[in-house]
C-alpha positions in Angstrom: 4.6 -0.3 -23.7 3.2 2.8 -21.3 6.2 3.6 -19.2 3.5 5.1 -16.8 1.8 2.5 -14.3 -0.4 4.9 -12.4 -1.6 7.9 -13.3 -3.6 10.0 -11.4 -5.5 13.2 -11.9 -7.4 15.8 -9.4 -8.8 12.8 -8.0 -11.3 13.6 -5.7 -13.3 11.4 -3.0 -15.6 12.9 0.1 -16.9 10.7 2.9 -20.6 12.0 4.5 -21.1 11.7 8.2 -23.8 12.7 10.2 -20.7 14.3 13.0 -17.4 14.6 12.0 -13.7 14.8 13.8 -11.3 15.3 11.1 -9.8 19.3 10.9 -10.5 19.1 7.3 -14.3 18.0 7.7 -17.2 21.0 6.7 -20.3 20.8 5.9 -22.2 19.6 3.1 -24.7 23.1 3.0 -27.9 21.1 2.9 -28.8 18.0 5.5 -26.4 19.3 7.6 -24.3 16.3 7.2 -20.0 16.8 7.7 -18.1 15.8 4.9 -14.7 14.4 5.0 -12.6 15.2 2.3 -10.2 12.1 2.0 -8.7 12.7 -1.1 -8.5 16.7 -2.7 -7.4 16.5 -6.3 -5.0 14.4 -5.9 -2.4 14.1 -8.8 1.0 12.3 -9.4 2.6 9.5 -12.1 4.0 6.2 -10.7 6.5 4.7 -13.4 6.7 1.1 -14.4 9.0 -0.8 -12.3 9.1 1.9 -9.7 8.4 1.5 -5.8 7.1 4.3 -5.1 5.7 5.1 -1.0 2.9 7.1 0.7 3.8 8.6 3.9 0.9 9.8 6.3 -0.5 10.1 9.0 -4.0 8.5 10.2 -6.5 10.0 8.2 -4.6 11.3 5.4 -5.8 9.4 2.7 -3.3 7.0 2.2 -5.7 4.1 2.3 -8.4 5.4 0.2 -5.9 6.4 -2.3 -5.5 2.6 -2.4 -8.5 1.7 -2.5 -9.5 3.9 -5.7 -6.5 2.6 -7.2 -7.6 -1.1 -6.4 -10.8 -0.4 -7.7 -12.6 -1.0 -3.8 -14.0 2.9 -3.9 -15.0 4.5 -6.7 -13.6 8.5 -6.6 -16.0 11.3 -6.6 -14.0 13.2 -8.7 -11.0 13.1 -11.3 -9.3 9.9 -12.9 -7.1 7.1 -12.3 -5.4 5.0 -14.8 -3.2 1.6 -14.3 -1.6 1.1 -17.4 -3.7 2.8 -19.2 -7.1 1.6 -17.7 -9.4 3.7 -16.5 -10.2 2.3 -12.7 -14.1 3.0 -12.9 -14.9 1.9 -16.6 -12.7 -0.5 -16.9 -12.3 -1.9 -13.3 -11.8 -5.6 -14.6 -8.8 -5.1 -16.7 -7.2 -3.3 -13.9 -8.6 -6.4 -11.3 -6.3 -8.3 -13.7 -2.8 -6.7 -13.3 -2.5 -6.2 -9.7 -3.0 -7.8 -6.1 -3.1 -5.9 -3.0 -1.8 -6.0 0.8 -3.3 -4.5 3.8 -3.5 -4.2 7.4 -7.5 -5.5 7.4 -5.7 -9.6 5.8 -9.0 -11.6 5.8 -8.6 -15.5 4.8 -10.5 -18.3 5.6 -9.7 -19.3 8.6 -10.2 -22.6 9.1 -8.1 -23.5 6.3 -4.7 -24.1 6.0 -2.7 -20.9 4.3 -1.8 -23.3 1.7 -5.4 -24.4 1.1 -5.9 -20.4 0.8 -3.1 -19.8 -1.5 -4.0 -22.1 -3.6 -7.8 -21.0 -3.7 -6.1 -17.4 -4.5 -3.7 -18.8 -7.2 -7.2 -20.4 -9.1 -8.8 -17.2 -8.9 -5.9 -16.0 -11.1 -6.1 -18.5 -13.7 -2.9 -20.5 -12.1 -3.2 -24.6 -11.1 -2.9 -25.7 -7.7 0.2 -28.0 -8.9 2.3 -25.1 -10.4 1.0 -22.8 -7.0 2.5 -25.2 -4.5 6.3 -25.5 -4.6 6.0 -21.3 -5.4 4.2 -20.9 -1.9 6.1 -23.1 0.0 9.1 -21.6 -1.2 8.1 -18.2 0.0 5.9 -18.7 3.1 9.5 -20.2 4.0 11.3 -17.3 2.7 9.0 -15.2 5.0 10.1 -17.1 8.0 6.6 -19.3 8.1 7.7 -23.0 9.6 7.0 -25.7 7.0 4.4 -27.7 9.8 2.4 -24.4 10.3 1.9 -23.9 6.3 -1.2 -27.2 6.9 -2.2 -25.8 9.9 -5.5 -23.8 10.3 -5.0 -19.7 9.6 -7.0 -19.3 12.8 -3.8 -20.7 14.7 -1.2 -18.1 13.6 -0.5 -14.8 14.9 -1.5 -11.8 13.4 2.2 -11.7 12.1 1.9 -14.7 10.8 -1.1 -14.4 9.5 0.0 -11.3 7.9 2.5 -12.8 6.4 1.1 -15.3 4.6 -1.6 -12.4 3.2 2.0 -10.9 1.6 2.5 -14.4 0.4 -1.2 -14.4 -1.4 -0.2 -11.1 -2.9 3.6 -12.3 -4.7 2.1 -15.7 -5.5 0.3 -14.1 -8.6 3.7 -12.0 -10.1 1.1 -8.7 -10.1 1.9 -5.6 -12.6 1.1 -3.7 -9.9 1.6 -4.5 -6.2 -0.2 -2.1 -3.6 1.2 -3.0 -0.6 -0.5 -0.7 2.1 1.0 -0.9 5.8 2.3 -4.5 4.7 4.5 -5.2 7.4 3.1 -3.8 10.2 3.1 -6.5 13.0 6.0 -7.9 12.1 9.3 -8.2 13.7 12.4 -6.7 12.0 13.8 -9.9 10.3 10.7 -10.6 9.1 10.4 -6.8 7.7 13.8 -7.3 6.2 12.5 -10.5 4.7 9.5 -8.7 3.2 11.7 -5.9 1.7 14.2 -8.8 -0.1 10.8 -10.0 -1.9 9.7 -6.8 -2.7 12.7 -6.0 -4.0 13.4 -9.1 -5.8 9.8 -8.8 -7.2 10.4 -5.3 -8.8 14.1 -6.8 -10.6 13.1 -10.0 -11.6 9.0 -9.3 -13.0 9.5 -5.7 -13.6 6.6 -5.5 -11.0 5.3 -1.6 -10.3 4.7 -1.5 -6.2 3.3 1.4 -4.5 3.6 1.4 -0.3 1.9 3.6 2.1 3.9 2.7 5.8 4.4 4.7 8.8 7.5 3.2 9.4 10.7 6.2 8.1 13.4 3.4 7.6 11.2 1.5 5.4 10.2 4.5 2.9 13.6 5.3 2.6 15.3 1.8 2.2 12.7 0.6 -0.8 11.1 4.0 -2.2 12.7 5.5 -5.2 10.2 8.5 -4.8 7.9 9.4 -2.0 4.6 11.6 -1.5 3.9 12.9 1.6 0.0 13.5 2.4 -1.9 15.4 4.9 -5.6 15.9 5.3 -6.3 14.2 1.9 -3.3 16.4 -0.3 0.2 15.6 -1.1 1.9 18.2 -0.3 5.6 16.9 -1.3 6.9 14.5 -3.8 10.9 14.0 -4.6 13.2 11.2 -4.1 14.3 10.8 -0.4 17.1 12.3 -1.0 15.9 15.6 -2.4 12.7 15.8 0.3 16.0 15.6 2.8 17.1 18.6 1.2 14.3 21.0 1.9 15.0 20.7 4.9 17.8 22.7 6.8 20.4 21.1 9.3 18.2 20.0 12.6 20.2 21.0 15.6 23.9 20.6 13.3 22.9 17.0 11.8 21.6 16.1 8.0 17.9 16.2 8.3 16.0 12.7 8.4 13.0 12.1 6.4 11.1 12.5 9.9 12.5 15.8 10.0 10.8 16.4 6.7 7.2 15.2 7.9 7.6 17.0 10.9 8.4 20.4 9.1 5.4 19.8 6.3 3.0 18.7 8.3 3.5 19.8 12.1 3.3 16.2 12.9 5.1 13.2 14.2 4.0 10.2 12.4 4.6 6.9 15.0 4.8 3.1 14.3 0.9 2.8 14.4 0.4 6.3 13.0 -0.9 8.4 15.7 
C-alpha cells in the first residue's frame, strides 16, 4: 500500500480579477487585470492515516488547496496525487476515495437529514437499508435529536446543518476526509463530539484526514503535524510541539501555537479568521 496519501509538488493557482485587494496580488502585465496568487509553489506530503492540519488567516490559500485536492479546481501548475492518483488526469478515481466537509455545506433544504444522507449514501453505492442505522447512530452521537432527523433541513439551525454535513462525510468511510473548517458555528460540546468521531474514523478505518481550521486548540488537539500558510505559501510545517519550539519563551511562559502563528505571519488568528 502507498504510505503517502497526499503528495503535492509546486502547486500553483492564480485567480484573475479586475481590481485586487490582497497584498500579494500583482498585474499580469498584459490586460491590466490583477493576479491573486492563491497557491504559490506549495509542496507537502500527508501520510496514510495521518491527521494533518492547515492553519492560516482568510485568504491564505487553505480552502483553495482543499478544492484542488478535491478535484473542484484545476491547478495552474504543479501536481497533486491522492493515493497515487493524479487529481487532474484521474479525477474520477480520486473522487471515489474522498469526501469533503466545508463551511458552506449544501443540502436539499426541503428534505430531512435522513433523506439527504440516504441520497448521498446511494451516490457512493450504499443501500438505504444498510445506511439508515448508521445515519441515526452518527447523527445521535453528534447531538442531533432523534425527532429532528426526519424534519426538513431548512428548519434546522446553521450549527445543526453543519452536523448533518459532517455526518454525510463520515457515513461513507472515505480513505481521505477533507475537513475545511468543519466545526465553525458549533458549540464546544459539539466540537468535542466531532473530534471524537474524527479520531475514531482514523483509528478504526485508517482514514487520512486533512483539516483546515481557525481554532488553535482544535489543531493542537487533533493534528499530528500542522502546516502554517500565509499569502499562498507554507511558511512552516512540523508537529505542534516542534513548532512551539521555534519560538522563544513568551513573557516567561512556554509559547503557544498562537504565538508561533503570530511570529511567522505577523497576524492574529481569530475565530472568524480575520
